[in-house]
C-alpha positions, 0 to 999 in steps of 0.5 A: 497850427495856431487857433483862431480866437472866438467861436465858429459855425460849421455844417455839413449835409448828408443825403440819407436816402443814398448814404452819400454826402450832398454836394452842391447845396447852397447854404445861407446863414442869417443872424436874427434880431427882434422883440418877438413882434418884429423880426429882422434878419441879416445875411452874414454868410453864404457858401456851397457844399463841396463833394464831401457835403461840407463847406470849405470854410466856417460860415462864421469864425475869428471872433465874429460870432455873437450871442444871438439867434441864427438861421441856417437856410439849406437850399435843397431844391437844386440838389434834388433837381439833379436826381431822376423822378424815379429815384427821387419820388416826390421831394417836398423840401425846397429850403430847410431852415434851422434856427438855433441860439448861440449862447457862448460866442467862444464855442463851436456850433456844428449844425449838420443836416440829414436830408431825404426826399420825405424828411430831414433831421439835424443835431448839434454835432462836434 
């Protein structure tokens, strides 16, 4: 298998309250530019998690990754809307934003999201 030049950004979403992958979560990726006072963002990719809670392809790959600050936006409101109120309790989250800096455009940045109705966490995966 031939490797693709340049780095990439990937993600997956797990529902820790049920112990299952979170399917059907819309994920948007933005690149942020600014000087601290003014910030602009440009959407560079959008996808939806599959039945394994993963995206079918990297959000960015093939030399398109740049040194910059990125923001992943996980639109979890639709995912939670599929669950009963009794099962769910009170979900606080509608969108989970995660900002991270890419310092090496040739690296793989895997940014998973672990969600539950009352909290979420993330880490740099492999």
